[in-house]
Phi, psi and omega in degrees: 000124175257185188296327181296311177300320176294327178291320180295312178301318180301317177302310181293327179294327179288321181202092180295342182268000184298145179287155181299325177297316179292324175297312187299315180294308185306315190269350185074031183240167169285157184292325178296316175304315182290323176299310183289339178290315183294317178299317178297314185295324175293313182291327175285345178093009178292318175257114182273337186169178177237152183217169176237132180250121181265154184302327181286341176286326180284320186275353189305318183239088185295332176249117181231148174211172173243123181243122177266130182242142168258131186239138173263142182073209185251043181261020180299311175308312181300308183300316171309314182294323178295318187289327184288341183274353182271133180292330184278354180283114177270323180201154174233125185238124170281158184208175174250172174096212186291326183257155179270324178223149167241130188238126174272121181249150175211130184216168178281324183229166176295322175306311186293323176290329175291320178295319181295317176301313184303312179310306186295320178293341179272356178296138174291125187105349177274106186265336181201154175209161172213136178235140181235132174277144177271126175271320179202152183248122183269327172205139179220151180248000000 
Protein backbone atom coordinates (compact mmCIF):
# COMPACT_ATOMS: atom_id res chain seq x y z
CA UNK A 1 0.00 0.00 0.00
CA UNK A 2 1.49 3.32 -1.04
CA UNK A 3 0.73 6.94 -0.06
CA UNK A 4 -1.90 7.26 -2.79
CA UNK A 5 -3.75 4.20 -1.45
CA UNK A 6 -3.57 5.68 2.06
CA UNK A 7 -5.02 8.99 0.78
CA UNK A 8 -7.75 7.08 -1.06
CA UNK A 9 -8.67 5.12 2.07
CA UNK A 10 -8.74 8.33 4.12
CA UNK A 11 -11.11 9.88 1.58
CA UNK A 12 -13.34 6.79 1.66
CA UNK A 13 -13.38 6.83 5.47
CA UNK A 14 -14.58 10.41 5.30
CA UNK A 15 -17.26 9.64 2.71
CA UNK A 16 -17.56 6.06 1.45
CA UNK A 17 -20.36 7.17 -0.89
CA UNK A 18 -18.21 9.67 -2.76
CA UNK A 19 -18.39 9.11 -6.50
CA UNK A 20 -15.36 7.91 -8.39
CA UNK A 21 -15.29 11.27 -10.18
CA UNK A 22 -15.28 13.21 -6.90
CA UNK A 23 -12.54 10.98 -5.48
CA UNK A 24 -10.49 11.41 -8.65
CA UNK A 25 -10.73 15.21 -8.46
CA UNK A 26 -9.96 15.23 -4.74
CA UNK A 27 -6.90 12.98 -5.16
CA UNK A 28 -5.69 14.37 -8.48
CA UNK A 29 -6.08 10.99 -10.22
CA UNK A 30 -8.07 9.68 -13.13
CA UNK A 31 -11.44 8.05 -12.50
CA UNK A 32 -10.09 4.78 -13.93
CA UNK A 33 -7.12 4.84 -11.54
CA UNK A 34 -9.39 5.38 -8.53
CA UNK A 35 -11.67 2.52 -9.60
CA UNK A 36 -8.77 0.11 -10.19
CA UNK A 37 -7.13 1.03 -6.87
CA UNK A 38 -10.39 0.42 -4.97
CA UNK A 39 -10.84 -2.92 -6.75
CA UNK A 40 -7.22 -3.93 -5.98
CA UNK A 41 -7.51 -2.92 -2.32
CA UNK A 42 -10.74 -4.90 -2.05
CA UNK A 43 -9.35 -7.99 -3.79
CA UNK A 44 -6.22 -7.97 -1.57
CA UNK A 45 -8.41 -7.74 1.52
CA UNK A 46 -7.20 -4.30 2.61
CA UNK A 47 -10.77 -3.02 2.21
CA UNK A 48 -13.18 -5.53 3.71
CA UNK A 49 -16.36 -3.66 2.94
CA UNK A 50 -18.34 -0.46 3.14
CA UNK A 51 -20.91 0.38 5.78
CA UNK A 52 -23.58 2.84 6.76
CA UNK A 53 -23.69 4.51 10.17
CA UNK A 54 -27.23 5.46 11.15
CA UNK A 55 -28.14 8.23 13.56
CA UNK A 56 -29.81 5.60 15.74
CA UNK A 57 -26.55 3.63 15.94
CA UNK A 58 -24.78 6.63 17.42
CA UNK A 59 -27.60 7.50 19.80
CA UNK A 60 -28.14 3.92 20.94
CA UNK A 61 -25.85 4.13 23.96
CA UNK A 62 -25.97 7.49 25.69
CA UNK A 63 -23.74 6.11 28.47
CA UNK A 64 -20.61 4.34 27.28
CA UNK A 65 -17.53 3.13 29.08
CA UNK A 66 -14.38 1.07 28.89
CA UNK A 67 -13.80 -1.46 31.66
CA UNK A 68 -10.29 -2.81 32.07
CA UNK A 69 -10.28 -6.21 33.81
CA UNK A 70 -7.52 -8.10 35.59
CA UNK A 71 -8.07 -11.87 35.83
CA UNK A 72 -6.48 -14.24 38.30
CA UNK A 73 -5.43 -17.68 37.16
CA UNK A 74 -6.56 -19.14 33.88
CA UNK A 75 -10.18 -18.08 33.82
CA UNK A 76 -10.04 -15.76 30.83
CA UNK A 77 -12.01 -18.04 28.49
CA UNK A 78 -14.78 -18.56 31.05
CA UNK A 79 -14.99 -14.84 31.81
CA UNK A 80 -15.13 -13.97 28.09
CA UNK A 81 -18.06 -16.39 27.70
CA UNK A 82 -19.85 -14.77 30.64
CA UNK A 83 -19.24 -11.29 29.21
CA UNK A 84 -20.63 -12.37 25.83
CA UNK A 85 -23.92 -13.15 27.58
CA UNK A 86 -24.38 -9.60 28.91
CA UNK A 87 -26.60 -7.36 26.79
CA UNK A 88 -24.69 -4.17 27.67
CA UNK A 89 -21.31 -5.53 26.50
CA UNK A 90 -20.56 -4.09 23.05
CA UNK A 91 -17.05 -5.51 22.51
CA UNK A 92 -14.42 -7.57 24.32
CA UNK A 93 -10.72 -7.06 23.60
CA UNK A 94 -7.74 -9.07 24.82
CA UNK A 95 -4.71 -6.93 25.50
CA UNK A 96 -1.22 -6.92 26.90
CA UNK A 97 0.17 -4.99 29.83
CA UNK A 98 -1.53 -4.49 33.16
CA UNK A 99 -5.02 -5.56 32.08
CA UNK A 100 -6.14 -8.89 30.63
CA UNK A 101 -9.32 -7.66 28.93
CA UNK A 102 -10.83 -4.34 27.89
CA UNK A 103 -14.62 -4.39 27.64
CA UNK A 104 -16.68 -1.77 25.82
CA UNK A 105 -19.99 -1.12 27.55
CA UNK A 106 -23.07 0.78 26.38
CA UNK A 107 -26.24 1.51 28.35
CA UNK A 108 -29.17 3.88 28.52
CA UNK A 109 -28.42 5.20 32.04
CA UNK A 110 -25.65 5.53 34.61
CA UNK A 111 -27.60 3.18 36.86
CA UNK A 112 -27.58 0.52 34.11
CA UNK A 113 -23.83 0.80 33.63
CA UNK A 114 -23.32 0.65 37.40
CA UNK A 115 -25.38 -2.56 37.59
CA UNK A 116 -23.42 -4.08 34.70
CA UNK A 117 -20.10 -3.21 36.36
CA UNK A 118 -21.28 -4.78 39.62
CA UNK A 119 -22.22 -8.01 37.79
CA UNK A 120 -18.87 -8.23 36.07
CA UNK A 121 -16.95 -7.57 39.27
CA UNK A 122 -18.73 -10.55 40.83
CA UNK A 123 -17.51 -12.99 38.17
CA UNK A 124 -15.29 -15.63 39.73
CA UNK A 125 -11.72 -14.87 38.67
CA UNK A 126 -12.08 -11.10 38.18
CA UNK A 127 -9.40 -9.81 40.55
CA UNK A 128 -9.38 -6.11 39.71
CA UNK A 129 -10.96 -3.61 37.36
CA UNK A 130 -10.92 0.01 36.36
CA UNK A 131 -13.62 1.78 34.37
CA UNK A 132 -13.56 5.01 32.40
CA UNK A 133 -16.73 6.61 31.07
CA UNK A 134 -16.52 7.92 27.51
CA UNK A 135 -17.59 11.57 27.40
CA UNK A 136 -17.36 12.38 23.68
CA UNK A 137 -16.26 10.65 20.50
CA UNK A 138 -14.12 12.82 18.24
CA UNK A 139 -13.67 10.17 15.53
CA UNK A 140 -15.11 6.74 14.98
CA UNK A 141 -14.88 4.36 12.04
